[in-house]
Backbone as ProteinMPNN parsed JSONL, in Angstrom:
{"seq_chain_A": "MAKLKLSVSTSDGKTQNLEIEGPKAQPLIGKRIGETIDGATIGLQGKLEITGGSDKDGFPMRKDVHGGIRAGVLMTEGVGFHPKEKGERRRRRVRGNTITEDTAQVNLKALQT", "coords_chain_A": {"N_chain_A": [[-4.674, -17.404, -6.062], [-5.116, -13.672, -6.006], [-6.258, -11.899, -3.304], [-7.341, -8.671, -2.362], [-8.065, -6.065, -0.296], [-9.344, -3.129, -0.248], [-8.736, 0.622, 0.237], [-9.973, 3.392, -0.555], [-9.311, 6.592, -0.665], [-11.231, 9.884, -0.914], [-11.436, 13.158, -2.302], [-13.082, 14.471, -0.809], [-12.911, 13.536, 1.832], [-13.795, 11.136, 2.455], [-13.573, 7.591, 2.884], [-14.024, 4.873, 0.912], [-14.419, 1.402, 1.237], [-13.516, -1.73, -0.435], [-13.328, -5.186, -1.604], [-11.372, -7.018, -3.278], [-10.907, -9.803, -5.562], [-8.862, -12.582, -7.499], [-9.214, -12.258, -11.037], [-9.648, -9.436, -11.111], [-8.111, -8.512, -9.248], [-5.775, -8.879, -10.452], [-4.287, -6.948, -12.33], [-3.306, -5.219, -10.235], [-1.072, -6.261, -8.978], [2.607, -6.152, -8.808], [2.447, -3.51, -9.134], [3.508, -0.341, -7.806], [4.159, 1.908, -4.875], [3.057, 5.198, -5.078], [2.497, 4.972, -7.882], [0.249, 5.419, -10.567], [-2.981, 4.264, -11.45], [-5.527, 3.08, -13.259], [-8.779, 3.672, -12.623], [-11.073, 2.293, -13.423], [-10.081, -0.611, -13.91], [-10.469, -1.5, -11.819], [-12.877, -1.408, -11.502], [-13.663, 1.194, -10.594], [-14.212, 4.405, -11.034], [-12.14, 6.961, -12.813], [-8.821, 8.624, -11.871], [-6.605, 6.742, -10.037], [-4.096, 6.708, -7.223], [-1.671, 4.885, -5.686], [-1.023, 4.631, -2.524], [-0.043, 3.163, -0.201], [0.132, 0.363, 2.166], [-0.47, -3.11, 3.634], [0.948, -6.081, 4.39], [0.053, -9.46, 4.568], [0.604, -10.249, 7.322], [0.332, -8.095, 8.622], [2.454, -6.215, 8.373], [3.578, -3.228, 7.707], [4.096, -1.627, 4.248], [6.702, 0.08, 2.674], [7.703, 2.988, 1.121], [10.516, 3.548, 0.809], [11.684, 1.093, 0.625], [12.82, -1.087, -1.624], [11.0, -3.427, -3.995], [9.382, -6.589, -3.291], [9.76, -7.407, -0.818], [9.981, -8.693, 2.532], [11.718, -6.935, 4.813], [14.07, -6.469, 7.409], [14.541, -3.157, 8.989], [16.782, -0.539, 9.634], [15.47, 2.204, 11.471], [14.899, 5.562, 11.746], [12.298, 7.205, 11.843], [8.895, 7.58, 10.492], [6.73, 5.573, 8.21], [5.927, 2.591, 10.181], [7.693, 2.668, 12.235], [7.569, 5.223, 14.988], [9.499, 6.828, 16.748], [10.312, 7.257, 20.526], [11.778, 8.951, 21.771], [14.29, 11.789, 20.826], [16.377, 11.066, 18.369], [16.207, 8.27, 18.663], [16.776, 5.363, 17.271], [15.771, 1.907, 15.58], [15.472, -1.428, 14.629], [13.147, -2.476, 12.283], [10.542, -4.507, 10.851], [9.376, -4.339, 7.766], [7.46, -4.344, 4.834], [8.461, -4.193, 1.243], [8.014, -1.888, -1.526], [6.309, -2.839, -3.518], [3.419, -3.979, -4.874], [2.632, -7.437, -3.98], [1.499, -11.079, -4.229], [1.524, -11.506, -1.621], [0.326, -9.18, -0.366], [-2.074, -7.898, 1.69], [-3.911, -5.595, 2.042], [-4.561, -2.492, 0.313], [-3.937, 0.681, 0.032], [-5.408, 3.631, -1.385], [-5.581, 6.566, -3.384], [-7.867, 8.488, -4.712], [-7.577, 10.596, -7.241], [-8.193, 13.946, -8.749], [-9.719, 14.997, -11.8]], "CA_chain_A": [[-4.858, -15.836, -6.549], [-4.839, -12.787, -5.0], [-7.225, -11.238, -2.412], [-6.799, -7.853, -1.628], [-8.87, -4.935, 0.589], [-8.841, -1.617, -0.86], [-9.226, 1.341, 1.065], [-10.113, 4.082, -1.455], [-9.675, 7.658, 0.24], [-11.689, 10.649, -1.976], [-11.04, 14.251, -1.946], [-14.074, 15.091, 0.364], [-12.463, 12.985, 2.932], [-14.336, 9.915, 3.121], [-12.908, 6.286, 2.437], [-14.75, 3.542, 0.42], [-13.481, 0.072, 1.376], [-13.527, -2.691, -1.463], [-12.524, -6.204, -1.442], [-11.245, -7.615, -4.776], [-9.957, -11.05, -5.802], [-8.972, -12.945, -8.733], [-8.829, -11.471, -11.969], [-10.045, -8.114, -10.737], [-6.929, -8.09, -8.575], [-4.479, -9.068, -11.217], [-3.616, -5.565, -12.533], [-2.561, -4.272, -9.176], [0.205, -6.914, -8.773], [3.619, -5.548, -9.795], [2.618, -2.133, -9.166], [4.575, 0.108, -6.661], [3.607, 2.918, -4.315], [3.324, 6.29, -5.984], [2.396, 4.878, -9.141], [-1.014, 5.712, -10.628], [-3.987, 3.339, -12.352], [-6.932, 3.572, -14.177], [-9.977, 3.047, -11.75], [-11.801, 1.272, -14.267], [-9.41, -1.844, -13.699], [-10.936, -2.414, -10.389], [-14.488, -1.132, -11.036], [-14.2, 2.435, -9.985], [-14.321, 5.989, -11.951], [-11.285, 8.298, -12.546], [-7.372, 7.667, -11.547], [-6.217, 6.188, -8.475], [-2.372, 6.871, -6.844], [-1.168, 3.909, -4.744], [-0.291, 5.298, -1.245], [0.705, 2.727, 0.676], [-0.657, -0.988, 2.224], [0.259, -3.952, 4.334], [1.209, -7.499, 4.067], [-1.114, -10.564, 5.277], [0.823, -10.347, 8.679], [0.169, -6.622, 9.232], [3.555, -5.258, 8.086], [3.46, -1.952, 6.527], [4.611, -1.22, 3.143], [7.529, 1.541, 3.026], [8.192, 3.747, -0.226], [11.853, 3.609, 0.447], [12.521, -0.223, 0.647], [12.518, -1.772, -3.003], [10.715, -4.785, -4.099], [8.001, -7.039, -2.632], [10.256, -8.495, -0.072], [9.886, -8.111, 3.931], [13.113, -6.698, 5.396], [14.408, -5.803, 8.656], [15.12, -1.703, 8.285], [17.216, 0.375, 10.568], [14.727, 3.236, 11.149], [14.784, 6.86, 12.805], [10.925, 7.582, 11.736], [8.102, 7.239, 9.246], [6.086, 4.484, 8.275], [6.334, 1.486, 10.805], [7.922, 3.129, 13.554], [7.204, 6.207, 15.55], [10.02, 6.83, 18.016], [9.66, 8.018, 21.897], [12.811, 9.822, 22.419], [14.969, 12.355, 19.681], [17.512, 10.489, 18.046], [16.153, 7.166, 18.679], [16.894, 4.431, 15.894], [15.318, 0.655, 15.971], [15.402, -1.881, 13.564], [11.689, -2.641, 12.261], [10.32, -5.539, 9.87], [8.178, -3.828, 6.873], [7.279, -4.791, 3.434], [8.802, -3.38, 0.165], [7.002, -0.813, -1.959], [5.741, -3.508, -4.656], [2.286, -5.226, -4.506], [2.622, -8.956, -4.331], [0.488, -11.956, -3.895], [1.303, -11.34, -0.098], [-0.285, -8.327, 0.015], [-3.481, -8.004, 2.139], [-4.424, -4.546, 1.773], [-3.67, -1.405, -0.274], [-4.288, 1.993, 0.473], [-5.355, 4.198, -2.89], [-5.974, 7.966, -3.243], [-8.384, 9.215, -5.828], [-6.992, 11.921, -7.884], [-9.145, 14.649, -9.385], [-9.583, 14.913, -13.333]], "C_chain_A": [[-4.976, -15.002, -5.48], [-5.872, -12.359, -4.479], [-6.785, -10.039, -2.032], [-8.24, -6.763, -1.309], [-8.063, -3.592, 0.098], [-9.374, -0.741, -0.066], [-9.161, 2.63, 0.127], [-10.304, 5.811, -0.737], [-10.168, 8.84, -1.068], [-11.322, 11.918, -1.535], [-11.848, 15.036, -1.021], [-13.961, 14.316, 1.72], [-13.016, 11.918, 3.665], [-13.564, 8.802, 2.331], [-13.996, 5.404, 2.183], [-13.718, 2.32, 0.388], [-14.231, -1.098, 0.436], [-12.849, -3.627, -1.24], [-12.531, -6.773, -2.979], [-10.313, -9.133, -4.685], [-10.109, -11.932, -7.269], [-8.428, -12.053, -9.774], [-8.804, -9.973, -11.908], [-8.503, -7.307, -10.157], [-5.442, -8.12, -9.459], [-3.488, -7.742, -11.836], [-2.759, -4.838, -11.694], [-1.222, -5.012, -8.906], [1.225, -6.26, -9.667], [3.616, -4.139, -9.647], [3.205, -1.566, -7.781], [3.981, 1.496, -5.821], [4.112, 4.102, -5.014], [2.637, 6.223, -7.4], [0.525, 4.95, -9.202], [-1.693, 4.68, -11.562], [-5.082, 3.822, -12.576], [-8.142, 2.908, -13.139], [-10.817, 2.141, -12.616], [-11.411, -0.219, -14.142], [-10.188, -2.686, -12.57], [-12.876, -2.072, -10.423], [-14.765, 0.451, -10.548], [-13.814, 3.615, -11.291], [-12.924, 6.672, -11.635], [-9.69, 7.471, -12.445], [-7.347, 7.66, -10.412], [-4.548, 6.207, -8.397], [-2.4, 5.604, -5.6], [-0.463, 4.468, -3.499], [0.52, 4.366, -0.124], [-0.13, 1.208, 0.998], [0.079, -1.455, 3.315], [-0.035, -5.269, 3.789], [-0.172, -8.465, 4.916], [-0.623, -10.722, 6.9], [0.981, -9.265, 9.207], [1.306, -5.935, 9.011], [3.397, -4.434, 7.082], [4.144, -1.816, 5.372], [5.225, 0.175, 3.161], [7.803, 1.783, 1.516], [9.63, 3.344, -0.714], [12.585, 2.114, 0.772], [11.858, -1.011, -0.83], [12.305, -3.091, -3.271], [9.419, -5.452, -3.215], [8.465, -7.817, -1.495], [9.88, -7.913, 1.691], [11.254, -7.876, 4.418], [13.045, -6.316, 6.597], [15.255, -4.217, 8.462], [15.475, -0.931, 9.425], [16.6, 1.765, 10.309], [14.916, 4.48, 12.038], [13.178, 7.456, 12.711], [10.355, 7.118, 10.697], [7.185, 5.848, 9.516], [6.419, 3.173, 8.962], [7.336, 1.925, 11.952], [8.019, 4.847, 13.994], [8.198, 6.549, 17.083], [9.641, 7.649, 19.106], [10.514, 9.008, 22.081], [13.555, 10.436, 20.967], [16.15, 11.224, 19.57], [17.327, 8.983, 18.203], [16.178, 6.308, 17.419], [16.415, 2.778, 16.611], [15.127, -0.007, 14.445], [13.839, -2.572, 13.495], [11.562, -3.548, 10.668], [9.324, -4.528, 9.175], [8.425, -4.719, 5.603], [7.994, -3.778, 2.556], [7.635, -2.823, -0.542], [6.251, -1.509, -3.202], [4.614, -4.345, -4.014], [2.738, -6.52, -4.99], [1.387, -9.501, -4.132], [0.422, -11.954, -2.17], [0.733, -10.306, 0.455], [-1.681, -8.158, 0.407], [-4.195, -6.745, 1.587], [-3.563, -3.218, 1.175], [-4.748, -0.274, 0.023], [-4.391, 3.03, -1.498], [-6.193, 5.579, -2.641], [-6.611, 8.065, -4.648], [-8.071, 10.644, -6.531], [-8.062, 12.719, -8.639], [-8.851, 14.76, -10.831], [-9.767, 16.073, -13.748]], "O_chain_A": [[-4.963, -15.345, -4.298], [-6.781, -12.376, -5.31], [-5.786, -10.078, -1.314], [-9.243, -6.744, -2.023], [-6.897, -3.199, 0.06], [-10.447, -1.041, 0.459], [-7.988, 2.992, 0.038], [-11.415, 6.161, -0.339], [-9.568, 8.751, -2.139], [-10.863, 11.974, -0.394], [-11.45, 16.08, -0.505], [-14.809, 14.447, 2.603], [-12.926, 11.666, 4.866], [-12.994, 9.056, 1.27], [-14.835, 5.153, 3.048], [-12.641, 2.22, -0.2], [-15.43, -1.329, 0.59], [-11.752, -3.423, -0.721], [-13.531, -6.919, -3.682], [-9.361, -9.419, -3.959], [-11.118, -11.979, -7.972], [-7.486, -11.278, -9.61], [-8.012, -9.324, -12.591], [-7.988, -6.217, -10.406], [-4.375, -7.564, -9.197], [-2.261, -7.654, -11.775], [-1.829, -4.099, -12.018], [-0.258, -4.308, -8.603], [1.029, -5.886, -10.823], [4.616, -3.494, -9.963], [3.337, -2.287, -6.791], [3.173, 2.121, -6.508], [5.248, 4.177, -5.481], [2.269, 7.237, -7.993], [-0.265, 4.667, -8.301], [-0.993, 4.217, -12.462], [-5.55, 4.873, -12.14], [-8.275, 1.693, -12.995], [-11.158, 1.081, -12.089], [-12.303, -1.061, -14.252], [-10.433, -3.884, -12.426], [-13.77, -2.403, -9.644], [-15.873, 0.854, -10.193], [-13.155, 3.389, -12.306], [-12.565, 6.922, -10.484], [-9.395, 6.316, -12.75], [-7.963, 8.447, -9.693], [-3.833, 5.807, -9.315], [-3.245, 5.61, -4.705], [0.735, 4.738, -3.586], [1.439, 4.734, 0.608], [-0.979, 0.86, 0.178], [0.94, -0.819, 3.923], [-0.927, -5.574, 2.997], [-1.067, -8.053, 5.654], [-1.392, -11.27, 7.69], [1.681, -9.183, 10.216], [1.256, -4.812, 9.513], [3.153, -4.695, 5.904], [5.321, -1.963, 5.702], [4.631, 1.196, 3.509], [8.097, 0.85, 0.768], [10.007, 2.992, -1.831], [13.766, 1.99, 1.094], [10.698, -1.387, -0.999], [13.129, -3.943, -2.939], [8.626, -4.762, -2.574], [7.805, -8.782, -1.11], [9.544, -6.747, 1.902], [11.974, -8.873, 4.374], [11.999, -5.797, 6.988], [16.353, -4.117, 7.914], [14.588, -0.621, 10.219], [16.919, 2.461, 9.346], [15.11, 4.222, 13.226], [12.87, 8.226, 13.621], [10.944, 6.359, 9.927], [6.982, 5.253, 10.575], [7.257, 2.513, 8.349], [7.686, 0.938, 12.598], [8.576, 5.622, 13.216], [7.733, 6.523, 18.222], [8.856, 8.586, 18.96], [10.062, 10.039, 22.579], [13.474, 9.707, 19.978], [16.692, 10.657, 20.519], [18.313, 8.323, 17.874], [15.473, 6.706, 16.492], [16.614, 2.467, 17.785], [14.778, 0.578, 13.42], [13.364, -3.127, 14.486], [12.239, -3.343, 9.661], [8.514, -3.917, 9.873], [9.312, -5.551, 5.414], [8.164, -2.632, 2.972], [6.477, -3.151, -0.285], [5.577, -0.762, -3.911], [4.689, -5.108, -3.051], [3.147, -6.732, -6.132], [0.364, -8.851, -3.914], [-0.567, -12.336, -1.545], [0.552, -10.309, 1.672], [-2.527, -8.259, -0.482], [-5.04, -6.888, 0.703], [-2.389, -2.931, 1.407], [-5.966, -0.339, 0.187], [-3.595, 2.979, -2.435], [-7.183, 5.693, -1.919], [-5.961, 7.759, -5.647], [-8.512, 11.698, -6.073], [-8.899, 12.016, -9.206], [-7.667, 14.613, -11.137], [-9.717, 16.313, -14.954]]}, "name": "protein", "num_of_chains": 1, "seq": "MAKLKLSVSTSDGKTQNLEIEGPKAQPLIGKRIGETIDGATIGLQGKLEITGGSDKDGFPMRKDVHGGIRAGVLMTEGVGFHPKEKGERRRRRVRGNTITEDTAQVNLKALQT"}
């Protein structure tokens, strides 16, 4: 069974941390970064947008890596790599944009209705 930690950010700048597992976490499996879900499926009100997350080993999810795989990607900037010099590129391991059983933490943003 999936066990997820959720960080839900609200429009007033506060973050609510939740932990769900089992049947409550099942509706999130297979969703991608950028998709919106109904908050009632996880016990919250309103619509929520998936903005990111990380897997059980701490590798961040990236929107431009498709699927739920962990991959080594050559990066110039963005999530998972912050270059120290201009033009620097490095190969970094990141998780794909789909929530799977290996995902440990999911970031969500509360949308105004």
